[in-house]
N, C-alpha and C positions, 0 to 999 in steps of 0.2 A: 504494500500500500504506500509505503514511504517513497519508493521509486516512482510510482505514478504521480504522486504529489510533486516530487522534485522535477519530473518531466514537464508537468503543466506549468509550474513556476518558471522553469527555464524558457518555455515557449512564451510566456508573458513577458519575461525580461527581453527576449529577442524582439518581440513586437515593439516594446517601448524603446529599445536601443535603435531599432530601425527607424523609428519615428524621429529620434533625436539626431542620429548621425546622417548627414547628407550623403547621398550616393549609395545608400543601402535601402532596398525596397523588399518588403514581404507582402505577398498578395493576400494573405489572410491568416487566420489562426491555425487552420489545418496545415498550411505551409510552414508556419512557425513550429508546430509540433514535429513536422518532418525534419526541419532544420535542427531542432534540438536533438532529435534521435540520431541523425547522420553526424552531427558535430560531436556528439558523445561517443559514437563508434570510432570516428576518425581520431579523436583525442585519446581513446583507449588503445587503439591498434597502431596507428601510424606515428603519433607524436612521440612515444617513448623511443621508437627506433630512430626517428629523425633527430631527436635530442642527442642520442648516443653518437650518431654519425657526424653531427655538427658540434660536438663538444669542444674541440679546439677553438673554433671561431667564437663560440659562446663564451668561453673563458677569456679570450682576447678582448671581447667587447663588454666584459663584466656583466654578462647576462642579457644585454640588450638584443642580441640576435634571437633570443627566445620570442621576443615580440614580433620580429620579422617572420619567424617560423609559424607563429600563431596566425598572422595575417595571410600567409600562403595557404594554410589549412582552411581558413575561412573562404578564400577565393576558390579552393577546391570544392568546398561544400556548395558554394554559389554555382559552380559548374554542374554539380550532381543534381541538386534539388531544383526542379522547375518552380518558378514563382518566387524564388529568392535570388535577387539581382544585386550584385556588388559591382559598382561602376569602376573601381580601380583599387590599386594597392593601398593608397592613403586612406580611402574609405574603409577598407578591410582592417587596416591597422587601428584606426580610431574605434571601429566597431568592436574589435577584439579587446581593446583597453576598457571600453565601456562595459562589455560583458564581464570581464574579469573583476572590475571594481564592483559591479552589481552583484555578482555571484558571491564575492567575498563578504560584502555587506549583508546579504540575505543569509549566508552561512552563519554569521555571527548572531543574527537575530534568531535563527532556528535553534541555536544552542542555549539560549537564555530563556 
């Protein structure tokens, strides 16, 4: 049940973040649910592998390359999910930052 609630909350965060960030468009809540699901799978499967492969450059940039990696994964999800449009790299970068901040904040609220 908790997974379902987290999935719905993530979809709501995606809708709000897409409304805030220019260049990111979500066609509806069902699309946001699909984006949350695909983004979760991509983050669980691809991201750890890519973090290991790009560890030297991540260390050289003091972790900032992780933001670039996150933006690339968001662009990948935009390519996979119809109805989720990301106009460019900068939009994906800002969208990723907004999602990270929102999920961190909601995670803190859920623990208290």
